[in-house]
N, C-alpha and C positions, 0 to 999 in steps of 0.2 A: 439471301445474305444471312450468314450465321454470325452470331456474336461469340467472340472468344473471350473467356475470362482472362484478364491481364495477369501475367505471372508476377509473383513477388520477387524482388531482387534479393531479399534476405530469406534464408532458410532458417526458420525459428525451431531449432531442436530443443528438447527439454533441457539439455546441458547448457545451451546458450541462454535460455530463459533463466535458468537457475543462477547464472553468473550476474544477472541484473539485481539492482537493489529492489526492495519490496515496492516502493512507489513506482519504479520503472515497470515492474511486472504488472502492477495494477493498471498503469497507463496503457501498456501493450494489450492487456485483456480488453480494456475499454475500446481501443482501436479495432481489435479483432471483432468485437461484438458489433461495432458500427459498420465494419466491412463485411459482416456476415461470414466469418471464418471460424466455424466451430472447432476445428482441429487445434488452432492456436489457443482458443479460449480454454479448451480442455487441458492443454499443456500448462497454461498459466494457472488454472485452478489447481492442478496437481502440485505445482511448485509452491503456490501459496499455502496449500494444505499441509505441506511438509515443514513449513517455517513456524517457529514459535510465535504464539500470539502476543506474548508479553513483550513489552518494548515501549518505545516512545519516551517522553520526558517524565512520565510518572505523575503528570498533573491531572490525570483523569482517573476516576474510579472505574471499577469493572462495569458499572452501569452506563459509562460514557459521560456522566456528568462531571464537571470540574470539581475538584476537592475544595472545600472552603479554606480560605487562608486564615492563619492565626492572626488575631488582632494584636497589634503592637501597643503595648501600654507604656505610658510615659514613666520614666524612673521616678520613684518616690524618694524624697529626701530634701535636704536643704540646698541652698544655693551654693555655688562654688566660690 
C-alpha cells in the first residue's frame, strides 16, 4: 500500500499570495509550515520580504516595546 500525498485544492502562486494582506500571508506561511510545504513557505517569505516593514498603528517603537504615553496634566488656573 502506498501513501499518496493529498493534493491541495488551491494553487498558491506568488501573485496570488501577494494579493493577500500581510496577516493573511503570515497565516498562510504558518499553515504551510505546519503542513510541511516548503514551496509555499518560500513564496510567502519572498512576498513578505518585498513588503515594507513600517506600518501598524505606530504605537510601538523599533525595539517592539510600546511607546510611553504622555501624562495628562490637569489644567492650572481658577475655578470657572
